[in-house]
VOGU-401942 format. One record per residue: x, y, z of N, C-alpha, C, O in turn; residue number from 0; residue in three letters. Coordinates in steps of 0.05 Angstrom, whole numbers, plus 5000, padded with zeros to 4 digits. Layout:
BEGIN
+------+------+------+-------+-------+-------+------+------+------+------+------+------+-----+---------+
! n_c1 ! n_c2 ! n_c3 ! ca_c1 ! ca_c2 ! ca_c3 ! c_c1 ! c_c2 ! c_c3 ! o_c1 ! o_c2 ! o_c3 ! num ! residuo !
+------+------+------+-------+-------+-------+------+------+------+------+------+------+-----+---------+
!    X !    Y !    Z !     X !     Y !     Z !    X !    Y !    Z !    X !    Y !    Z ! NUM !     ALA !
...
+------+------+------+-------+-------+-------+------+------+------+------+------+------+-----+---------+
END
This chain:
BEGIN
+------+------+------+-------+-------+-------+------+------+------+------+------+------+-----+---------+
! n_c1 ! n_c2 ! n_c3 ! ca_c1 ! ca_c2 ! ca_c3 ! c_c1 ! c_c2 ! c_c3 ! o_c1 ! o_c2 ! o_c3 ! num ! residuo !
+------+------+------+-------+-------+-------+------+------+------+------+------+------+-----+---------+
! 0773 ! 9128 ! 0178 !  0764 !  9101 !  0173 ! 0780 ! 9087 ! 0151 ! 0780 ! 9062 ! 0150 !   0 !     LEU !
! 0792 ! 9102 ! 0134 !  0807 !  9089 !  0112 ! 0829 ! 9071 ! 0122 ! 0835 ! 9051 ! 0110 !   1 !     SER !
! 0842 ! 9079 ! 0144 !  0864 !  9062 !  0155 ! 0852 ! 9036 ! 0166 ! 0864 ! 9015 ! 0163 !   2 !     ASP !
! 0829 ! 9038 ! 0179 !  0816 !  9013 !  0189 ! 0807 ! 8996 ! 0166 ! 0809 ! 8971 ! 0167 !   3 !     LEU !
! 0796 ! 9008 ! 0146 !  0787 !  8992 !  0122 ! 0811 ! 8979 ! 0109 ! 0810 ! 8956 ! 0100 !   4 !     ARG !
! 0834 ! 8993 ! 0108 !  0858 !  8982 !  0096 ! 0868 ! 8957 ! 0111 ! 0880 ! 8939 ! 0100 !   5 !     GLY !
! 0863 ! 8956 ! 0138 !  0871 !  8933 !  0154 ! 0849 ! 8912 ! 0155 ! 0853 ! 8891 ! 0166 !   6 !     MET !
! 0826 ! 8918 ! 0143 !  0803 !  8899 !  0144 ! 0790 ! 8898 ! 0172 ! 0780 ! 8876 ! 0179 !   7 !     GLY !
! 0791 ! 8919 ! 0187 !  0781 !  8919 !  0214 ! 0755 ! 8935 ! 0218 ! 0748 ! 8942 ! 0240 !   8 !     GLU !
! 0740 ! 8941 ! 0196 !  0716 !  8957 !  0199 ! 0692 ! 8941 ! 0209 ! 0674 ! 8952 ! 0220 !   9 !     THR !
! 0693 ! 8915 ! 0205 !  0671 !  8898 !  0215 ! 0682 ! 8873 ! 0227 ! 0680 ! 8851 ! 0215 !  10 !     ASN !
! 0695 ! 8875 ! 0249 !  0709 !  8852 !  0262 ! 0689 ! 8831 ! 0270 ! 0695 ! 8807 ! 0269 !  11 !     VAL !
! 0665 ! 8839 ! 0278 !  0645 !  8820 !  0287 ! 0637 ! 8800 ! 0265 ! 0630 ! 8777 ! 0271 !  12 !     LEU !
! 0638 ! 8808 ! 0240 !  0631 !  8791 !  0218 ! 0652 ! 8769 ! 0214 ! 0646 ! 8749 ! 0200 !  13 !     ALA !
! 0676 ! 8773 ! 0225 !  0698 !  8754 !  0220 ! 0704 ! 8738 ! 0245 ! 0726 ! 8727 ! 0247 !  14 !     GLN !
! 0685 ! 8735 ! 0263 !  0690 !  8720 !  0288 ! 0694 ! 8690 ! 0282 ! 0681 ! 8679 ! 0264 !  15 !     GLN !
! 0712 ! 8678 ! 0298 !  0716 !  8649 !  0296 ! 0697 ! 8635 ! 0315 ! 0688 ! 8647 ! 0335 !  16 !     HIS !
! 0691 ! 8610 ! 0310 !  0674 !  8595 !  0329 ! 0688 ! 8592 ! 0356 ! 0712 ! 8593 ! 0357 !  17 !     PRO !
! 0672 ! 8589 ! 0377 !  0685 !  8586 !  0404 ! 0701 ! 8561 ! 0405 ! 0697 ! 8542 ! 0390 !  18 !     PRO !
! 0720 ! 8560 ! 0425 !  0737 !  8536 !  0428 ! 0720 ! 8513 ! 0439 ! 0701 ! 8517 ! 0455 !  19 !     LEU !
! 0727 ! 8489 ! 0430 !  0713 !  8466 !  0440 ! 0723 ! 8459 ! 0468 ! 0744 ! 8467 ! 0477 !  20 !     SER !
! 0707 ! 8443 ! 0482 !  0715 !  8434 !  0509 ! 0741 ! 8419 ! 0508 ! 0758 ! 8422 ! 0526 !  21 !     ARG !
! 0745 ! 8402 ! 0488 !  0769 !  8386 !  0485 ! 0794 ! 8404 ! 0482 ! 0815 ! 8398 ! 0494 !  22 !     ALA !
! 0791 ! 8426 ! 0468 !  0814 !  8444 !  0464 ! 0820 ! 8458 ! 0491 ! 0844 ! 8461 ! 0498 !  23 !     ILE !
! 0800 ! 8467 ! 0505 !  0804 !  8480 !  0531 ! 0817 ! 8461 ! 0551 ! 0836 ! 8469 ! 0565 !  24 !     VAL !
! 0808 ! 8436 ! 0552 !  0820 !  8416 !  0570 ! 0849 ! 8412 ! 0563 ! 0866 ! 8410 ! 0580 !  25 !     VAL !
! 0855 ! 8409 ! 0537 !  0883 !  8405 !  0528 ! 0900 ! 8429 ! 0535 ! 0923 ! 8426 ! 0543 !  26 !     ARG !
! 0890 ! 8453 ! 0532 !  0905 !  8477 !  0540 ! 0911 ! 8477 ! 0570 ! 0933 ! 8484 ! 0577 !  27 !     MET !
! 0892 ! 8469 ! 0586 !  0897 !  8468 !  0615 ! 0917 ! 8447 ! 0622 ! 0934 ! 8451 ! 0640 !  28 !     LEU !
! 0917 ! 8424 ! 0608 !  0938 !  8403 !  0612 ! 0965 ! 8414 ! 0606 ! 0984 ! 8410 ! 0621 !  29 !     GLU !
! 0968 ! 8428 ! 0583 !  0994 !  8439 !  0576 ! 1003 ! 8460 ! 0596 ! 1026 ! 8461 ! 0603 !  30 !     ILE !
! 0984 ! 8477 ! 0605 !  0990 !  8497 !  0624 ! 1000 ! 8485 ! 0650 ! 1020 ! 8494 ! 0662 !  31 !     PHE !
! 0986 ! 8464 ! 0660 !  0994 !  8451 !  0685 ! 1021 ! 8437 ! 0682 ! 1037 ! 8437 ! 0701 !  32 !     ALA !
! 1027 ! 8425 ! 0659 !  1052 !  8411 !  0654 ! 1076 ! 8431 ! 0654 ! 1098 ! 8423 ! 0660 !  33 !     ALA !
! 1071 ! 8456 ! 0648 !  1092 !  8476 !  0647 ! 1097 ! 8488 ! 0675 ! 1112 ! 8507 ! 0678 !  34 !     SER !
! 1083 ! 8477 ! 0695 !  1087 !  8488 !  0722 ! 1066 ! 8509 ! 0729 ! 1068 ! 8522 ! 0750 !  35 !     GLY !
! 1048 ! 8514 ! 0711 !  1027 !  8534 !  0717 ! 1037 ! 8562 ! 0716 ! 1025 ! 8580 ! 0728 !  36 !     GLY !
! 1059 ! 8567 ! 0702 !  1069 !  8595 !  0701 ! 1061 ! 8608 ! 0675 ! 1060 ! 8595 ! 0654 !  37 !     ARG !
! 1055 ! 8633 ! 0677 !  1046 !  8648 !  0654 ! 1068 ! 8668 ! 0645 ! 1084 ! 8677 ! 0662 !  38 !     GLU !
! 1068 ! 8674 ! 0620 !  1086 !  8694 !  0610 ! 1069 ! 8714 ! 0594 ! 1050 ! 8707 ! 0581 !  39 !     THR !
! 1077 ! 8739 ! 0595 !  1063 !  8760 !  0581 ! 1082 ! 8777 ! 0565 ! 1104 ! 8783 ! 0575 !  40 !     PHE !
! 1074 ! 8785 ! 0543 !  1089 !  8806 !  0527 ! 1071 ! 8830 ! 0527 ! 1049 ! 8830 ! 0517 !  41 !     ASP !
! 1082 ! 8852 ! 0539 !  1067 !  8877 !  0540 ! 1080 ! 8896 ! 0520 ! 1104 ! 8902 ! 0522 !  42 !     ILE !
! 1064 ! 8906 ! 0503 !  1074 !  8925 !  0482 ! 1059 ! 8951 ! 0485 ! 1035 ! 8952 ! 0485 !  43 !     VAL !
! 1074 ! 8973 ! 0487 !  1063 !  8999 !  0487 ! 1070 ! 9014 ! 0462 ! 1094 ! 9014 ! 0454 !  44 !     TYR !
! 1051 ! 9025 ! 0449 !  1056 !  9040 !  0425 ! 1047 ! 9069 ! 0429 ! 1026 ! 9074 ! 0441 !  45 !     LEU !
! 1062 ! 9087 ! 0419 !  1054 !  9115 !  0420 ! 1063 ! 9129 ! 0394 ! 1082 ! 9120 ! 0381 !  46 !     THR !
! 1049 ! 9149 ! 0388 !  1056 !  9163 !  0363 ! 1049 ! 9193 ! 0366 ! 1033 ! 9201 ! 0383 !  47 !     GLY !
! 1062 ! 9209 ! 0350 !  1057 !  9237 !  0351 ! 1064 ! 9249 ! 0324 ! 1079 ! 9237 ! 0308 !  48 !     TRP !
! 1054 ! 9272 ! 0319 !  1061 !  9287 !  0295 ! 1070 ! 9315 ! 0302 ! 1058 ! 9327 ! 0321 !  49 !     ALA !
! 1090 ! 9326 ! 0289 !  1099 !  9353 !  0296 ! 1076 ! 9373 ! 0293 ! 1059 ! 9370 ! 0275 !  50 !     PRO !
! 1077 ! 9394 ! 0309 !  1057 !  9415 !  0308 ! 1071 ! 9441 ! 0315 ! 1090 ! 9441 ! 0331 !  51 !     HIS !
! 1062 ! 9463 ! 0303 !  1075 !  9488 !  0307 ! 1074 ! 9498 ! 0335 ! 1090 ! 9515 ! 0343 !  52 !     GLU !
! 1055 ! 9488 ! 0351 !  1053 !  9497 !  0379 ! 1072 ! 9482 ! 0398 ! 1074 ! 9490 ! 0421 !  53 !     SER !
! 1085 ! 9461 ! 0388 !  1104 !  9447 !  0405 ! 1129 ! 9463 ! 0411 ! 1137 ! 9480 ! 0395 !  54 !     GLN !
! 1140 ! 9458 ! 0435 !  1164 !  9472 !  0443 ! 1187 ! 9465 ! 0424 ! 1190 ! 9442 ! 0416 !  55 !     GLN !
! 1203 ! 9485 ! 0417 !  1225 !  9481 !  0399 ! 1250 ! 9474 ! 0416 ! 1253 ! 9485 ! 0438 !  56 !     LYS !
! 1268 ! 9457 ! 0406 !  1292 !  9451 !  0421 ! 1310 ! 9476 ! 0423 ! 1311 ! 9493 ! 0406 !  57 !     PRO !
! 1324 ! 9477 ! 0446 !  1343 !  9499 !  0450 ! 1368 ! 9494 ! 0434 ! 1374 ! 9472 ! 0426 !  58 !     LEU !
! 1383 ! 9516 ! 0428 !  1408 !  9514 !  0414 ! 1429 ! 9500 ! 0432 ! 1428 ! 9505 ! 0456 !  59 !     LYS !
! 1447 ! 9484 ! 0421 !  1467 !  9471 !  0437 ! 1483 ! 9492 ! 0453 ! 1491 ! 9513 ! 0442 !  60 !     PRO !
! 1488 ! 9486 ! 0479 !  1503 !  9504 !  0496 ! 1487 ! 9527 ! 0508 ! 1499 ! 9543 ! 0522 !  61 !     GLY !
! 1461 ! 9528 ! 0504 !  1445 !  9550 !  0515 ! 1431 ! 9543 ! 0541 ! 1415 ! 9559 ! 0550 !  62 !     SER !
! 1437 ! 9520 ! 0553 !  1424 !  9512 !  0577 ! 1432 ! 9530 ! 0601 ! 1454 ! 9539 ! 0601 !  63 !     ALA !
! 1413 ! 9534 ! 0620 !  1419 !  9550 !  0643 ! 1435 ! 9535 ! 0664 ! 1450 ! 9547 ! 0680 !  64 !     ALA !
! 1433 ! 9508 ! 0664 !  1449 !  9492 !  0683 ! 1458 ! 9467 ! 0668 ! 1447 ! 9459 ! 0648 !  65 !     SER !
! 1479 ! 9455 ! 0679 !  1490 !  9431 !  0665 ! 1476 ! 9406 ! 0673 ! 1464 ! 9404 ! 0695 !  66 !     SER !
! 1477 ! 9386 ! 0656 !  1465 !  9360 !  0661 ! 1480 ! 9347 ! 0685 ! 1467 ! 9334 ! 0702 !  67 !     LEU !
! 1506 ! 9350 ! 0686 !  1521 !  9339 !  0709 ! 1512 ! 9350 ! 0735 ! 1510 ! 9335 ! 0755 !  68 !     ALA !
! 1506 ! 9376 ! 0737 !  1496 !  9388 !  0761 ! 1468 ! 9377 ! 0769 ! 1463 ! 9372 ! 0792 !  69 !     ALA !
! 1451 ! 9373 ! 0749 !  1425 !  9363 !  0754 ! 1426 ! 9334 ! 0765 ! 1411 ! 9327 ! 0783 !  70 !     ALA !
! 1444 ! 9318 ! 0753 !  1447 !  9290 !  0763 ! 1459 ! 9290 ! 0791 ! 1450 ! 9274 ! 0807 !  71 !     ILE !
! 1478 ! 9307 ! 0796 !  1491 !  9308 !  0822 ! 1470 ! 9316 ! 0844 ! 1471 ! 9305 ! 0866 !  72 !     LYS !
! 1452 ! 9334 ! 0837 !  1432 !  9343 !  0857 ! 1411 ! 9321 ! 0863 ! 1398 ! 9322 ! 0884 !  73 !     ASN !
! 1408 ! 9302 ! 0845 !  1388 !  9281 !  0849 ! 1399 ! 9258 ! 0866 ! 1383 ! 9242 ! 0876 !  74 !     GLN !
! 1425 ! 9255 ! 0868 !  1436 !  9232 !  0882 ! 1442 ! 9238 ! 0911 ! 1452 ! 9221 ! 0925 !  75 !     SER !
+------+------+------+-------+-------+-------+------+------+------+------+------+------+-----+---------+
END
């Protein structure tokens, strides 16, 4: 919880903004229609991990059983 407290996110409900007024919603729809009614989205994926002793260790260079070139050739 300390990370959430550090971001100020432990009680988000207490920090809610008032709902949008009808005039604002109408203006948003006007702007949306004027732009041709097209939407754009930014999709962001975040992932994280931490090393652990149970994770697979990388092989030493040159110790592969088959070459990358052979694997690529077999897929095409």
